[in-house]
Structure formats: C-alpha cells, structure tokens
N, C-alpha and C positions, 0 to 999 in steps of 0.2 A: 421601494420595494418591499413587496409583502416576502413571510417568512418561506425559505426554501426548505424544502425535504432533504436531508443528507441519510442515502443508504449506506451504508460501511459495510463491507464486507466482513462480517464478523467470523464467518466461514473459515478465512485466513489464521485466525491467532487460534482456533479450535484446532483446526490441520494441523498446523507448524507443533503442535502438544500430542493431539491424540493420535495421532497416525502412525504405521510403520513407515519402515526406511526404504532407503531409495530404491528401483531396478538394479541387479547387476547390471554393470554393462555388455552390449550386445545379446541383453536378455530382455523380451517384453514383458511387460509388467504384468503379473500373474491373474490381476483382474482389473475389469474396469477402472478409474480412480476419477469422481469431481472434479473437472479444472478447477485451478485457481485465478483470479488477474490480480496481479498485482506490478508495483514498482521497484524494482529491484537498484538501493543506492549505494555505489560501490565507494570503497575507502577510500580512492586518491579522488581530489577535489579542488580545483582552481582556489587559490585565497586573493581575492578582487583587491583587496588592499596594496599589493603587489606589484597589479599593472601600472604601469607610470606612461604619463603623455601629455603635451601640452594644450590639447583641446578633448573638449567632448566625443569629438567624432572619432579622431584617431583613438581615445582611450575606448572606444565602443570597437572601433575595428582589431584592436589589440589584445582585446578582451575575448573578442569572436575566435579570435585564431588559437590565444591560450586554450580554450575552451572544447574547440574542435580537437585540437590536439593532444590536449589529455582521455578524452573521448576516445580515441582512436588508438590509442597504445595503449589503455587500460583496460579496455573493454575485451581484448580480443582471448581471455581465458576462459571469458563467460560465456562474450559467443560461442566459442568452438564446442563449450560443451551443451550451451542450449541447442543448438545445429544438431547435434550426436543427440540430445533426447527428443529432440523433433526425428528423427528417420528412425525412431522406436515408436512413433504416437505418442509422445509425454507430452507434447510441447505442441500448441496449435498456431500462436505469435508472437514471433520477436520484434521489438518495435525499441530501435537506439535511440538514446538521449543525449545531446550535448550544451543544452542548456547549465546543467548540472550533470554530473557522471554516472549515468542510470538506465537502467532499462525497462520498457514494458513488457513485461512478459502473459500469457495465460499456459500454463504448467499445471500436471499432475502435482496435487499435495507430494510427494516424492521427491521433485525436485524440486519445490520451493524449500523444502527444508536441508537439499544437498545444497542449494545454492546458500542460506544460511549460515552452515558450517564453513563455508569457505574465510581465509583471511582479508580478501578482497574482496569482500561485501561487506558494508558500513551496517547497512537495517534493511530492513521488506518492509515494505507500506501498500498496505491495501487501496486498491484500486477503488475508490468512492465514485457513486455516481450522486449528481444533486439536480434538483429539479428547479429547472429557470425560473425568477421572479414573477408572481402573476402581479401584471397590472390590470387595475382599477381603470379604465377612462374613461372620460365626458366628453364626447364628441362637439367641438364650435365652431362658428363658423369664423370664415375669413372675414378681419378688419376692412373697410373702403377707408381710400382718404389715405394722410399722412401715416406714416410707420413708425411712432413715438415707440420705446425701448417698453419690455414687458416691464410691469413692476417691479419683479424681481429681478430682474438685470440690471435698472436702475438702482434698487438697494445696495448692489456689491459693488457698484460706482464702474462697472464699464465703462460706459458712453466716457466716461471722463479721461480716460484712455485711448480711447478711439479719436477725442479729440485732441490727444498729443500726437495722435497719427501711428499709432499702436493697434491695431488690428487682428492679430496673427498673421499678416502676412509672412512667407517664410516657413511656418511651423507647421509640423504635420501632426495631429491630432488622432488615436485611437482608441475605441473600446473593445473589450473583451465580452460579449451578451449573444444578444437571439437573433443578431444578424440586423442589417440597416436597409430600409427600404430605400433604395439607390435611386429610384426615380423620381422621390418626393422632390415638387421644384424648388424647396427650399435645401436639397441635399446633393443634388443630381450635378448641378454645378458646382459643387466643390469636393466630390471625392477624388482625391488625387487621380485616377485609373491606370490600367497598365495590368501587368500580371500580379503583380509585387503591391496590387492595394487591398487583395483580398484574400480572404482565408477560411474555407469551409474544411476542418479535421474529419468531416463526415461524409467528404464528396458530395451529399447532396445539390449545392445549389455553388460547384467547381469555379465557375469563372466570372455571374454576375452577381452584386449583392443583393440578398435579399432576406425578408423577415415574414415570419407567418405568423408571430407572437405581438411585436409591436412594440416591446420592452426599449430593444436595440434601436430603435430607429426614434423614441421618444429621448431617449439619453445624448444620441448624436446633434436631435433638434436645440438641446439648453447648451452644447457645446458650440456647434459651428451654425448654425441656423442663421438663416438671413431673415427678411422682410417681405417677402414672396406671397404672405397671407396677411399685410396690413397691418403689423404691427412688428418689432425686432425680436427674436427666441432668442438669440442666440451671442453666447459670451466672445467668440472670434471669428467674426462674420467672413474675417478673411483669413480664416484656417484653412487647409483642407486636411482630408479625412481617408481613413483605412481603416479594416475592422477586420475582428476574426471574431467566426459564429461559433463560439464555442458551445451552445447550446442546440442540439438536432432539432428536424420540426417536430418532435417530441417533445421539446420541452426539456430534456433531460443532458447532462453534460457527464462525463468522467473524468478522471485525474489524469490519464492519459493523452484526452483532447486535450485540455485547460495546460498541461505542461507544451504539448507542440503547439499550443496558441502563443504561451509566452515566449516559446525557442523560436517561432515565427517573427516577432515582432522584433527581435533582435537583430533579425536578419531577413527581412523580407523575400528578397530573390537571389537569397543564396550565393552571394560575394560578399566576403566579408570588405571587397574594396570600392565599394559601391555604398554610399553614405544614404541607405531608406527606409533606416528604421526612424521610428514616431521620436517625435521629441515628446511627446504627456500620453498615457494610457488611463483609462476610464475603466472602473472595476464595480458594477453596480449590481453585487453580488457577495453571498457569503454562503459559508456551511449553517446548518442550525443546530447544531449542537456546541454546548459550552466546553471550557477550557480554553486552552493553548493548545492549537495544530500548526504543525507546523511544517507539513507538505511540503507547500509551498513556497513555503521561506526562501531555499537555497534559487527558484524563479527571481523571486522580489529583488533579494541581493543582487543578482546579476544586472535585472533590470537598472537599479541606480548605480552600481559600478558603470553601467552604458550611460547614464547621465539622464533616466526616465526615471522619473519617481511615478511609484504606481498609486492614485488614487482609490480608493474603494469606498462604497458608503457603508456607514457603522453600521445597518441593519432596523429594523422594525420591530423588534423586542421591547423596546419601555412601554412604560418608564421604570421598570424594575432595574436596580442596579448589574453591574458586572453582565450586561447583556450583547455590549460590541465583540461579534463573535469573529472567527478566522476565518479568510485572511485579513481581517478589516485589524482585528487586534496584534499582528505582525510589524516586530518593531522597524520593518522596512518599509511598510504600509503606511498611508497618510488617509485616516478614518476621517470620514466628514459625515455630522449628524444634522438632522433639519429643522429649519425653525419655520413660519412664519412670514410676510410681509409686516407684520410687526416686531417681530427678533423676539417671539416668543416660541419659545421648544416646544415643539410640535411633541403632546406626550408617548408615541408611537417610537419618537426615535431613541435609538439605544443610547443606553449612560455607560460609563467606566464604572468600575477600576478594571484595567486590562489583565486578561487573566495572562498574559508575556510579558508583565512586569515594564510596558513604561512608565512614566508617570502620571499621562495624563490620556485619557481617549474619551471620546472621539477629541481629534487635534484641532476641528474646528466646526464650524458650522455653516450651513447657508440655507436660503429658502430651499423649502421644498415642502409646501402644502399649496395646492390649485396652481401649479406650476403650467403654462402652455405653452404647449412644445408640439414639433410634428409627430405624425400619425401615420399607418398605414392609408395606401389611395390616394395620397396627396391631400389628407385630410388634417385637422389641428384638435388637438385632443387638452385639456388639464387633467393632469396628474399630480400626486401626492407622496411619499413618500423620501427615504435619503436617497432612493437611487437617483431620485433629481437632484436633488444638493451638492450630490459630489460630483456631477458632470459642472456645476459653477466654478469649483476648485480647480476642476483637468483645466476648465475654459479662461481661469483666471491666468494658471502655469502659461497657456499659447500666449495670453497677450503680456506678459513678462517678459517669456524668452523671443518674442517678436523686438522687445526694447533690447535687452541683455541676454545674446542667445547663449552663451557659454557659460551659463548659471550652471552651478553644481545642485544635487539633488539635496546637499543638505541646507543651501541657500536657497534654493525654490522652500522648500518646508519652512525651515527661520523667515521667508518673506510671507507666507501667507498667513503663519504665526505670530510675527512682529506688526504685520498691520492689520491684523485684525479686531474689529470695535468688542472689548470686554464687555461680557452679559453674564448676568447672573451672579455670585458672587465674586467679591475681588479675586482677581488672577483665575491662573487656571483652574479648572474645573473639571468633573467627569460628564459633565450634563453637555456644556456649551464650549467645550476645552479652553484653546485662545480668544476667542468668540467667534464674533461673526465677521465672515470673509468680508474685504475691501480693497479691492483690484488697486485703484489710485494707491491707497493707504500704502497696500505691500510695496508699489511701485517706490514710493518714496523712502520706504524704509528701506531697501537697497540701495538706494542711490543715497542716502545722508548717515545711516543711524551706523556707529561703531558698533560693531558687533565681532562675533566670534565663532570659528568651526571646530570639531574635533574628530578624530577619528582614530581608529585603534587596528593594531598590525601582530598578528595574525587575526584574520577573524575569527579562525577555529585554531586552538591549540589543546594537546591532547598527552594529561598523564594520567597515574595510577594510583590510588588511594595513600596518600601518605607523600607524594610527591608533588613537584612545583613544577607551574606555567609561568611563563614572562611573553607578557604583550607588552607594546611601544606606545604609549597614546599622547595621540600630536594633539598641538591647540594650535589656531593659525587664526589672527588678527585682521579683518575687512576694517574697512570706512576708518581706518586711523582708530583703531582699538587699540590701547597698551597698559591698558591693566592688569592685576593680577587675578587669575583664575583658579580655585580651589578645587580640587579634584576626589572625589569617592567615588565609592563601588555599590550595586545594591545587586542581588540576585543569589548571593551565598549566607547563609547564618555564620555566628563565629563558632557552632557546632561543626561545623562542614569543612570550615578552613579560615584561616587568616590569610592577610593581605599588607600589601605598601606600595607607595605610589613615591618614587625616588626621582627630585623633589615632589613633595604632596604639592607644590602651587606653582604654577608657572607665571613666573615675572613677564612685565614687559608685552604683556600682551601675545607672545606666540612663542614654541618651544616644546620638548617633547620630553617627557620622563618615562621612566621604566616602571612598571605594574609589573611586580610576583604573588604569585596565588599560592599559597603551601595548603594543600587539599591534609584535612584527617582520614587517620588509617581505615576509619569505618565509615567512609565516605562512600556512597553507596552507587554503581555503575550508572551512567545515565548523562545526558547532556545536557548544561545547565546554563541558561544566558545570562548574561554579565550586562547589567545595565553601567557604564561607565558614564560618569554625571562633571560636568565643569561648571562652578557659581561665580559668578561674579555679580556682588548686590541680589538685584530682582534677574538677571539675567540667568538662564540656565539651559546648555545645550547638553546633546547626550550624541554619546557612540554606544555601539552592541557589539559584543565578541560571544562567544561560546566555547566555553570549558567542558570537553568531553571525556568522560572516564568511562574506560572502556571494561565491558565485562572480564573478569579474572579470566585466562584461559581452560577449558572444560572440553570434554565430551560429551559423544552420544552413544548408544547402545541402540540398535535394532537388529530383530531376528525374523528370518523366514525362511517358510512359511513360517504364517502364526499357527500351524497344527497339522500332524501328523498323524495317520492311522495305519498300523503295522502288525500283522500277524503275529503273537508270541515264538519268539526265535530268530525273528528279525532285526535289521536296523533303520532307525530312522535319523535323516541328517537332516540340520538346519545352517543355513548363512547367514553367523553372527557379524555386522557391519559394526566397525565403530567410526564415528567420523571426530574431525577436529573443530572445536569453538574458538574462536580468539585467538589463533594461535598456538594451540596446545600440540604439543610436540615430547608426550612423557611415554611413557609403556603401560597400557592397559592389561592386568592380568584378571584372565575370565576366568568364572566358575558355576555352577548349577548346581542348585539344593531343588526339593522336592521330588526324586526320584526315590522309591523305596527299595530296597536291597532285593528283596524278592520279585525285582518288577527284571531292574536290569543295571548296568555299568553305563556311563558317560565320558565321552572322551573331545579334547577340542585340539584342532591341527592348525595352525600353532597355539600354543598355552595361552599366549600373551600376544598382545597388536603393540606395534611400536606407532603410538602418532595416530593412523588411520591406516583399517584395514579391514580384510576379513579373515575370520577363522572358520573352520567347520567344525559344528556340533554334531557329534555322532552318539548315537542312544541305542544301544545294543542288549536286547530283552531277550529275558531266559525263554526256554522253552516251557517252562510250568510258571512262567508269571500267567498273573492270574485279568480276566478279561477287566476293562475300564478305562476311565478316562484319566492322564495327572498333571495336572498343571507344574510346569518346571520355570522356576525365577533361574535366567541368568542373566548374572550379575558381573558387570566392568569395575575393577577398582585400579583406582590411582592414587597412591597417599591417602589422602584425607577422603578423596572424591569418589564416589559409588554410582550408579546408576545401573538398572533392574528395566530387564524388560521379560515377561510373560509368553510362554509359548506351552504348547498343550502335546500329550502324546496317548493316542487310544489303539489299546492295546486288545485284540480281536483274538480268543483261542484257538487252535489247531483243535481240527473235529474231521470226522466223517460222516458221508450220511449211508442209511442202508435201505436198500428197495429190493423187489422181488415180482418177477412179472412171469407168467398172467400171475394174479390172485386165487385164481382156486382152480382146479385139474379134477378130470374127473377117469377111470381108469376102470376096466374089469380085474377080477384078482388073477395074478397070475402077470399083469403088466405094469408098464416103467411110467411113472408121473415124470415129467420134467418142466423146471421154474429156470429162469434166469435172476439171478443174483447180484446186482450192479451197485459199486461202491463208488460216491464220491471225493471229493475233498470240500475243505471246510479253513477257510483262513491257512490255506498254503499245508493243510498236512498230505504228507508224502509217505507215511509209513503202510508195513504191511499190515492186512487184517487177518485175525486166524477168524475161518470160519464152524458152527455147529449149530444142529438140531437136535429139539428135540420134540417130544406128543406123537414121533410116530406110531404107529399101529402095531400089534403084534404079528410077528411073521414078517415083519416089512422092514428094508434098511436103505439106509443113505448114503448117496457118494459125491464128493465135488471136484470138479473137474481140475479145477484150480484150488488150492487151500493151502497155504494162508494167500488174498490177493491182494497187491498194491494198488494202492490208488493214485489217478482213477482206477477203476479196471472192474471187470465182472469174471461169473466162475457159474457154471452150469449144475444145478443142483439136480439130480437124478434121485428118486426114489423107489426101490422095487417091489413091489406085493409078491405076495405068494398064494397058492390056492386057500393057505391056512386063514387068510387076512380075513377076519370081519368086514359084512359089508355095511359100511355106515359112512357118515361123516366125518373124518378127525380134520383139528387144527392142528397145523404144524409150526412150529415157530423158531427161524432162522435166527442165531444170533452172531453178530460182530465183534470181536475181542479186539483191542488192540492199547497195549497197558491199562490204565484206569478206565481207558475208553469203553463204551458197551452198549450199542445199539439192539436192538432187536424187530425181525419184522413176523408175522402170522401171515402164514398162508392155508388155503383150503385143500386138502384130498379125499374125495370122496370114493366108493369102492364100490361096486358093484358085484 
C-alpha cells in the first residue's frame, strides 16, 4: 500500500475559533458562510461491553438493536435543530449514523458552533478526505499445468489447513477498498451475490462489483482467490466475499463514506434478524499523518463487539520508527507488516511504537513482497506492500473460523499472535510484532494452548479532575488455564492519577477485579486511552478502556452584526448571544467598554443572561458625537470566567448641503433676479437653516420666500435692482446657518 494523502478540513478548527455566533432562529444569515463538512459525535453512546449473548451471531444482532435504539432516541434534538437550520439555508446535508451515535453534516460555521455548545454533543470531527493507496502492478501470465500454492500462501501454512478440511467454507470475508472486479475468473464464483453483498456509498456502481483502480481486486485475490490462473493464490479459496467501495472512481474517500461502510458491514441488508454480516474484514489503507487519530475507533470497537476483527495494513512508511499510522494503530485494529518470502522485513513496512498506546505494533507480519494475485480485466499481477500482507491475516482468520466458528475477536487476535513464528529480536517487537503468520500453528495454538482473555467494563468512564472512575476487569481462562494473572495499567502518569486493582492478582485463571482510578485536580480535559494488561510469565493479554475528563462548564459570547453605522444622535443595536458549553448553567453579566462619554451611552436588555440566551445591546449616540469608528469590547462574565467579543460603531456627522440655481442671472437695472436655494440632509440632519446674503450691489435688496428653511427643502431668493444699481457683474454669496454648521454658495448677478 503506497502512502495515502490525508486532507484534513483544517477550516473546521479555525471556524470554531474565529467566526461569529449563530444566526437567530427564523432569521436568515446576514452574509453567505462557507459550509463545513463535519462528523457530530453525540454524548450518548452504547457501551459494547454490556451486550451479552450466547454466540457471535446473537451478540451482533443484540448490538445492532442497541445501536439503532440509541441513535433513534438520542439524535432527535440535534436533528430537529439541523432541519430548522436547513430551512434557513444554513445546512445542506444531514446523514444520521448508528454504528456510533453520530451525524454527518454539511453546515455553516455558525451551525457547527451551535452544535458544539450543546450538552448532547460530545465532539465534532472534521470530515477528512483520504487518497486511495496507489498500486504498482507488474502483469504476469497465467500458469499452465497443476495449481501449486503460491510461495507466500505456502509460507504461512494455509495448505496445511486445507488438508485438514478447512478452506474457508461457511465464512464470509469483506474488504473496504477501491472495489472488486467481480468478473475476474478467480473471484466471480466466490462473490456471495445479492443486494446485501456489495455497497458503493457514492452510488457510482450501485449493484455490480466494480474496481477501476485495481487495489481492492488485488487484496481480495489474496484472501479468497482460487487457481484459475494456474496457481493457488488465495488463503481461503472456499470462503465467500462481499465488499465496500469506500474509494470513489477518483480514488478518494471521505470520513462519512468510511463510517457508512463500517456501518453497512454490521448489517448489509438492514435487518438485524438476518445473519449476513461478514466474519472477517480487511482494510488495506491508512491515513498519512502521524499520531493517534481515533476518528474511526468507535466503528472498530463495534465491529469487534460484533465478532469481526478489523485487520489493517500497517502502512509503507518504514523503516522509520513510529510509522504505523491510524487507524492501524488503534487498539481495536490488528495491524500487519510485510516481509518477503525469506522472512526478511520489507524496508518500507511501517514500524512501531504505537502512538495509541498498544504494547506492540504491528501485531504480526506476513508476506508482502512480489505477491501474485488477481488484477483487473481477468489478469494477474505481482504487487508489494503491507496492503498485500494484511489479507494473509484476514485469510488466516477465515480458515480458523471455518474450523472454530464462534471465536471471539480477542481469541482470533491471540491465535494469530500465539501461532506466529518469532522473527527479529526474541519476543514481540515493533518491526515484526509477534512474528510471521502461520495459520496451522494458530489453529494448534487455539485448540491446545492454555491461555486467558481479558475484558474491561465499562469501555468508557467519565469523571471530573480530582474525581474517580471505576472499571471491572475480567480474566477468563481458556484450554485449562488456571495460573495467576497480574494486572497493570498504562496510559496515565503518576502526576495525572493514581490507581489500584482490587485484588491486584487474579488467581485460578479466571475472575474479576475492581480498578479504581483517581485523577488529580490538575488533569487536563480530554480522552485518555487506558491499556489494562494481564501478565502470566511470558504471556500477556491486554484490554482497553477510555477515561474521559470533560471540559469544565463554560460559555461563549457572540455579537451580531459585527458593525453598525449611525448618524450622530441615533441608536445602534446588537444581538449579544450567550451559548453554553459542557452543561454551563450560570448567570453571565454583560458589559461594554470602549465607548467615549462624548460619543454616547450603552445599555443591555437584559443586563445578564442565565445559561444561554440573547441580550440586546443599545448604543445611543449624542447629537454632538464626533464622527469616527469606535471599537467596543462586549464582555460576558460569570465568576472567574470571562469572554469578550469586539464590535464597532461608526458615527457619521449630521449636516446639510446648500446649493443654488441658476448659478448666474442677467437683468436690466430695475428688474428682479430669482434663484432657487436648495437644502439637503446629511446623516439624518433634520433641523432648520437660516439663510442670508452678502455681496449685493448698491441699490439692490434681497428677500427669501421661506426663511429659515427645513431640511430637506428650498427657498426662492429674489434680488431686486433699482435704476441706480451700477451696471456690472457681481458675486453674491448665499449663506446657510444651523447652529455651528455654516455653508455658503456663490451666485452671479449681472446688471446691464
């Protein structure tokens, strides 16, 4: 599997920090907002450790019913809000999910912030986009004659289980990949068929298994391919396959499509009463950024609870350490590295340690160099990478489940590890894991080796800094195991918490203990992955749990609009919205600073908001307020919590305009010249203007038809000359006066 390209919607994080508050209900957004694609994870989640049933099939059905019931009940409030915002044009897509209680949405930033403030929302993840693995294929011809197993298939001892009668019969395998060429002669007859055996979340190929890339066809061939090409290429040739095309025809996948793919695997036909989920799933893809990304962990946890072990390619980022990427490094995944047919690690195979806290990653290795498998158009190819190593593990599981159908996922993983041929340094390591897969040895280990399994309940516990959480850790012996198991915890430091197991050792091979975790008062909010390890001699088994420290109650402050422009003497209003975070229910007192006394005054109605709500801020400017733009800091305060948002008020001066027409009049002595004097309003000016004239020639007099004049308005200026008025051109100045405001306009009078 080549390096995939992860495109994270970083705008989501920026929007959550920088954008203004949500639009008021019933009022459209004041300006267009760039939409954001996100996954909303709700607070209420099913704890899979509480699902009990006699076998895998019944547990899977019970789990699905619990997941659907939780989503149906808990999503009502969020869905109602989203549909309301959709009617306002702020939301375009709403896609409820039930594999975990979540909703995929495409919405305006204001809606994302509104969702984040709800107590029934746990977190909001970006809907990331990843690139499909790039497959470098070398076409090869079909082989004539008998059909010996390919060297990679023989190396992991699959033929030995065939000889025992276990060829994958009765088992259904799946991949989540670029699709599958369902017409290939080595795959066509092995497709389960029907409407519940193929899923394309993009709807590009809704009914017919299709692959325009080739990567998914190659991985499926390693799992179930037969011998139509002259050699036996698949691990479990009698298994049936189904598939999810998580990568579209442009070879990209979104978080939403991947979530929907995992969800489809739990119930392909949408009926919990029919057992049509696969027994094995292979995922030969990863993200391409380092660290521990747990976006898909809920999906993987539910698959494991349903009895499906998610097998992942470790990635091709080696030989650098710490390069097993997510989701392969998630606790619920079984990551597989790649070796050649001489058991030498492939230099590009990703290495541990895990950023998510597992003791060892990859968990095992398998052949992944020059693997002959199925290609597009009925052809064959040789491919290298951990993408081809992982299907060896998935195929091995198909063989084991053919022999022992009700294996739990913990036992499946333990068998692959326990039967692996140790390579590299003695014992598990972060290059080879537990060693190279051996299907026959895994079968013998399952049927003969004393061992134990571990589990933890609840899978997630929540407490506040300084508080405590309690888990029950159970140990169960297998194949006559009766030894003592010593328990330990990793994932928290001594500065973050103290913990104790009561008792610290499980005797007799089986039993339950109480784990108490007491956090320190300064423990930062977040989710802490706890690795609970049981040890007996050289054997260790792990279970995983999560400790959630929620962020303390808080609030947000937003104001809209961001700016107002008013003439001096008018008022400007703003809607100040207080939102709640993490169950905040206190009173938020509102205040504003930055408004000079000579500009105006401010008032809130109401002056404080209880929990969440809106207050109106009114800025009343003085008639004498000097023009300018004034930034105002609006602050909400509740105890030691304080948040500020900035708005601006721009004050424009009140004034009037003065004009006269015509600009020039010619008359004979003894005649009267007339001008129209017009006054206009600026900035809402509505006062009276007194008019006067200067510059009249000797013997002339002036009158206004209206004086003073209201604005807007006009007056007629008449200039009467006499027989003694000199003959000449005169400039007459008309002056308008309103308090301190004075404007003048000249006109010309020519006397002949």
